[in-house]
C-alpha positions in Angstrom: 0.0 0.0 0.0 1.3 3.4 -0.9 0.5 6.9 0.3 0.6 9.9 -2.1 0.8 13.2 -0.3 1.7 16.8 -1.3 2.3 19.0 1.7 4.2 22.2 2.1 6.4 22.8 5.2 4.1 25.4 6.6 1.1 23.0 6.5 3.1 20.3 8.2 3.9 22.7 11.0 0.3 23.6 11.4 -0.7 19.9 11.7 2.0 19.4 14.3 0.4 22.2 16.3 -3.1 20.7 16.1 -2.9 19.3 19.7 -2.0 22.8 21.1 -4.8 24.3 19.1 -7.3 21.9 20.5 -6.1 22.5 24.1 -6.5 26.2 23.5 -10.0 25.7 22.2 -11.1 23.7 25.3 -9.5 26.4 27.5 -11.5 29.0 25.6 -14.7 27.0 26.1 -14.1 26.7 29.9 -13.5 30.5 30.2 -16.4 31.3 27.9 -18.8 29.0 29.9 -17.6 30.6 33.2 -18.2 34.1 31.9 -21.6 33.1 30.4 -22.8 31.5 33.7 -21.6 34.5 35.8 -23.5 36.8 33.4 -26.6 34.6 33.5 -26.7 34.4 37.3 -26.2 38.2 37.6 -28.8 39.1 35.1 -31.2 36.6 36.7 -30.6 38.3 40.0 -31.3 41.8 38.6 -34.5 40.6 36.9 -35.7 38.7 40.0 -35.2 41.4 42.6 -35.2 44.7 40.7 -37.6 44.2 37.7 -40.8 44.6 39.8 -42.5 41.8 37.9 -45.7 40.6 39.7 -44.5 37.0 39.2 -42.1 37.3 42.0 -42.6 37.9 45.7 -41.3 41.2 47.2 -38.1 40.0 49.0 -35.2 42.1 50.1 -32.1 41.0 48.1 -28.7 40.3 49.6 -25.8 41.0 47.3 -23.4 39.0 49.5 -25.7 36.0 49.4 -25.9 36.2 45.6 -22.1 36.4 45.3 -21.7 33.4 47.5 -24.2 31.4 45.4 -22.4 32.3 42.2 -19.0 31.2 43.8 -20.5 27.9 44.6 -22.7 27.3 41.6 -20.3 28.2 38.7 -17.7 25.6 39.5 -20.4 23.0 40.1 -22.0 23.7 36.7 -18.7 23.6 35.0 -17.9 20.2 36.6 -21.3 19.0 35.3 -20.5 20.2 31.8 -17.2 18.3 31.9 -18.9 15.1 33.2 -21.5 15.3 30.4 -18.8 15.7 27.8 -19.1 19.3 26.9 -15.3 19.6 26.7 -14.8 16.3 24.8 -13.7 16.7 21.2 -16.2 14.4 19.6 -19.1 16.3 21.1 -17.9 19.7 19.7 -18.1 21.7 16.5 -20.7 19.6 14.7 -24.5 19.1 14.8 -26.8 19.9 17.7 -25.4 17.5 20.2 -23.3 20.1 21.9 -26.3 22.4 22.5 -28.4 19.5 23.7 -25.6 18.6 26.2 -25.5 22.3 27.3 -29.2 22.3 28.0 -28.9 19.0 29.9 -26.0 20.5 32.0 -27.9 23.6 32.9 -31.0 21.6 33.7 -29.1 19.2 35.9 -27.3 22.1 37.6 -30.6 23.8 38.4 -32.2 20.6 39.8 -29.2 19.9 42.0 -29.2 23.5 43.3 -33.0 23.4 44.1 -32.5 20.0 45.8 -29.6 21.4 47.9 -31.8 24.2 49.3 -34.0 21.5 51.0 -31.0 19.8 52.7 -28.7 22.7 53.4 -30.5 24.9 55.9 -27.6 27.4 56.0 -28.0 28.1 52.2 -31.2 29.8 51.2 -31.7 30.9 47.6 -34.7 32.2 45.6 -36.1 29.4 43.4 -37.4 32.1 41.0 -33.8 33.3 40.6 -32.7 29.7 39.9 -35.3 29.2 37.2 -34.2 32.5 35.5 -30.6 31.4 35.9 -31.4 28.1 34.2 -33.0 29.8 31.2 -30.4 32.5 30.9 -27.6 30.1 31.6 -28.5 27.9 28.6 -29.0 31.0 26.4 -25.6 32.5 27.3 -23.7 29.2 27.2 -25.3 28.2 24.0 -24.7 31.6 22.5 -21.1 31.7 23.5 -20.4 28.3 22.0 -22.2 29.3 18.8 -19.8 32.2 18.5 -16.8 30.1 19.3 -17.8 27.5 16.7 -18.1 30.2 14.0 -14.6 31.5 15.0 -13.2 27.9 14.6 -14.9 27.5 11.3 -13.2 30.8 10.1 -9.8 29.5 11.4 -10.3 26.2 9.6 -10.5 28.1 6.3 -7.1 29.4 7.1 -5.6 26.0 7.9 -6.0 25.8 11.6 -7.9 23.2 13.8 -7.5 20.5 11.0 -6.9 16.8 11.3 -4.9 15.1 8.6 -6.8 12.4 6.7 -6.1 9.9 3.9 -8.7 8.2 1.7 -8.5 4.4 1.1 -8.8 3.9 -2.6 -8.2 6.5 -5.4 -11.0 5.3 -7.7 -14.1 7.2 -8.6 -15.7 6.9 -5.1 -12.4 8.0 -3.4 -12.1 11.0 -5.8 -15.7 12.0 -5.2 -15.1 11.9 -1.5 -11.9 13.9 -1.9 -13.7 16.5 -4.0 -16.3 16.8 -1.3 -13.7 17.3 1.4 -11.9 19.9 -0.7 -15.1 22.0 -1.1 -16.2 21.5 2.6 -13.8 23.9 4.2 -15.2 23.6 7.7 -15.2 19.8 8.0 -12.1 19.9 10.2 -10.2 17.4 7.9 -7.2 18.1 5.8 -6.8 15.6 3.0 -3.1 14.7 2.6 -3.4 11.8 0.1 -4.7 8.4 -0.9 -3.9 4.8 0.0 -4.1 2.8 -3.2 -2.1 -0.3 -4.3 -2.8 0.3 -8.1 -1.3 3.8 -8.3 2.4 4.5 -8.0 3.6 6.9 -5.3 3.8 10.5 -6.5 1.1 10.3 -9.1 -1.2 13.4 -8.7 -4.9 12.7 -7.9 -7.3 15.6 -8.0 -4.5 18.2 -7.9 
């Protein structure tokens, strides 16, 4: 079996840095989720206690209590995201699975927080605030991941966040697949050649 490949030195270096790029992306996801949750909890606090909506009882807010809740809840929700696979590569940058997992993570975090209020007498928190935090948390987390995904797609067009790939067989089906990958610039795959036992090494296939 022979592999035909045509890579420039710069592209080889980019592929060698793919692991670093992926670690940086996961780090950006964690930071983005942390900021998104902090914003969601804060906005939920403002709506719950200062909007004057008749849905909520008139309760005197405590800023210190809110800050303490955020300090506890943000790390817990991030841990839940990690357990559910929201920082695992195969769940990212494709389809709706990532958003579904984000919704499940926010929902589970809210349920655990509400459950904790029944068992931890020293921690009291507004359930209306938690419901708002749940909705806003998913909105901000999902929105942040949507923007990061678009940023990665743009970088993929410039040669970053790509995984090298070879196609087994350089016949009509293999060439059709290669053409599809060449035109699908956000697939995350960089075609480097074909594996074929009927073509000599070095023979060009689809440029």
